[in-house]
N, C-alpha and C positions, 0 to 999 in steps of 0.2 A: 587423402586427399580427394575430396566429390570429383568427380569425372561428371562436368555437364556435357549436354546436348549444344550442338552447335545451330541450331534451328533458331532463327531470329525472328523476334515479334514484329509486327509489320508498326508502321509510326501512328497509326490511327489505332493500336490497341487499346488503349486509354482514351475514354471508357468505355469503348465498344468491349464484343468479346469474340474471342478466337476460338475455333474448333478444328483440333487437327484427330486424323482418323487413320488408322492401320488395321490390318487386319488382327483380329485378337487385342489392340490395343488404342482407346482415344486418349485425348485428354481436351479439356476445356480448362479457358482462362477468360475472367470477367466478372458481372456481377452476379451476386448469390443466389438470385432467382428467386430467392425465400421459396424454398424447397419444403413440401410438407414431410410428415412422415412417411416412409416406403423400406420397404425392402427391395433392393436391384438385384438383378441374377450376376453382377457382376462383380470382381473386388472393386473398392474405390481407396483409394487416397485424399486426402482432403489438406489443402493447407492454405491457411488465411497470409495471404500476400502484402494487405495493410496492415491489417490487425485481428486481434484473435478471435476466436467465432465459439461459440457452444456447440455441443452434440450430447443430444439425448437417446440414451441408451438403456430401455428396460427401466424408464420412470426415474434414471440418475443422470443429472447435468454436469459437464465437466468443462471447462474455460481452457481451450489449449488454441495452440500454434499449428499444430498437423494431428491428422488423424486417420490410420488404417480401419476402414470398414469391411470384415467378410462380407463375400456374397450372403444372401439370405437372412442377413440382420438388419431388423429393423430399425429404423434409425432416423433422427432429424436433426441437420445443421442448419442451426439458426446463427444468422451473422449481420453485421451492420451494412453502412452501403460501400465499404470496401472490397477489396476484388478477391474470388475466390480462387484456385486453382485445383480443377479436379484432373485427378489421374485414373482411367480404368483398364483393367487387365481381365482377362479373361480366367475364370476359378478356379480351370482344371490346370494353371500355369504354376510354375515352383515357384515363382515369384513371390506371393506370401508369406513362403518360408523365409525367404532372403529377404524381406522388408522389415518382417517382423523381427529379424534380429536385430537390427537398427533402433528398434522401438521398446516403449517401456509397456509392457502389458496390462492392459484393464480388462480383460475378459466381460464381453466376446470379442474387443477392438482393442487395439494399441492407440497409443500416443507418443508425441513430444519424441517425433524424429531426432536423431543424433546430430541430424547435419541441417534442421529445421531452418538456423539463419544463413546456412550457406544457401539452400534452396532460395530463399527468398531475396539473399540480394541477387542470383540469378536469373531472376524474372524482372527485378527492376533495373537490372542491366540490361534488359531488352533480348533475354535468350527466354525458349521455351525448355525445361527442362526434361522433355521427353526419354533421356537416356535414363530416367530411373522407372521406365516401364522395363526397362530390361530387354533382352535380345530378342533381334524381328529375325534371326536367320532363316533361310530357307530350310526345309527337311534334306537329310543327305541320302535318303532313299531316290532312286531316280523314277522309280513306279509312282510314288508319292509324290515329286515333281511333277510326274506329267499328268497325275490325276489334276493337281491344283491347275494345270495350265486347261484342262477341259471343263473343270468348272469355270474358269474365268472365262470360257464361252459361253456360259450358260446363265449370264446375271439373275436371271428370273428364279433361278435355283430349282428348276422342275427336273432336272437327273437325278435319279434315285442313287443311292450306295452303290447297289447293285449292280446299276449301269455305268456308272462310273467305275467300281472294281473289274468290271467285264473289259472296258476299255485299256485297263493296263493288264489282262491277263490274271487277276486274281479273284477268289471267290471274296465271297462277300464278307464273312466273317473273318477270312485271314485280313483282306483290306482293312476294314475297321479296326482291328486289333494295327494292322503297321501305322494307319493315319493317325490312332491318338498318341503311340510312342513316336511319333516322329514329328507332330506339330503342336503335342502338348495339350490336344484339345481334342473333341470328339466331331463328326464329319457335319452332327447336326448341327452342333454350336460354330464350328467354320461356317458353315453355309450360312447362319446368320450373319454374322457377322461381314462375311462377303456380300449379304445382299444389305445390309446398313452402310457398308464400305460403296457398296456401287452407288446408294441413293444420294450420299455425300458428294459423291464426284459429279453424279450428273447435274446435280442442285449447283456444284462449281463451276458448270460448263453453263450454265443459265435455264437449266431445266426447272420445269415448277415442280412442287413437292408433289403434288397429284400424282403426273407424269413419271416421274423418278421411280415415286413408290410402286405402280404397276409395273414400270419397267424391270424392278426387280423382283418382281414376284408377290407381293402383296395384294391384298383382294381389291383394298382402296387407301387411301390417305391416311384414313382413320385407323386401319389395320396398322400401318406401318409407324402410326402415333401410338398406339397401344405397345405395340413391341417394343419402341423405341424408350419410353417410359420404364417398363418392365426392366429393362436391362438398365438402363442409366437412373431412371427415378427424375430425370428431366423432361420438360416441355419439347418436343420436335419443335413443332410451330411458332415457339418462342426463341429458338435457337437457330433456325436455318431461314434464316431472313438478310436480306441484302446490308444489314448492318454487322452481321457477323461474320467476320475471316476465317473462310474453310480452308484449309490444308490439307490434300488427300496424299497417302503416301502410295508410291506408284510400284508393282512388282519389281521393277528393275532398280528400284531402291533396296531391294532387300535382298542380301548374298548369300550362295549357298554353305552349309556347313563345310 
């Protein structure tokens, strides 16, 4: 049986958009945005909520209801006027293998999730299925948890890996190894997710895109937008508007292993 998140969608979610963000995970529900062909730096699971969509990869088109597009796979999703659900996960997560086990391989992508009908029903019933993104458990190593706390005090991402390692009494090399093993991603990528997360949180509190981006250590809003597009293949300026409902996962919502 498919176990779904109890994250309720706002009553205004249709026809508007919903953007949910956590560290290493994100979800978008809304209009298709007419995406151009791109190669994102994170894994993307796409679901046609109201109707099937077309996915183009390597010159081949396939009409599907769901597709899993690995990081750095150039693709284009062509959808009509219906809503799309995009789930994003950091590329170093074991999530890719787990999700592929429930889909049909069509290298380099996968299609036809075995529970896609149930996923569609969950969204239509008013719930955002972020549980499909997998666990968001905090690291079990107390030193890595302490390092993450230190990083949260530095939303601009100015602390180096060596400086964070020193704060928890580890060598830089040992810290990098433990960090990757316990978080499932590299220090560099985690910090980028953290900065993206900070921007979304600041905007949800009323900050402008420019102010939120510079406070998070981006050189400018254009620098942030370029990084956002590289990661998700989406336009930050089109998403991060008052019309989009933003939900930001807080550290308190993530439990230790």
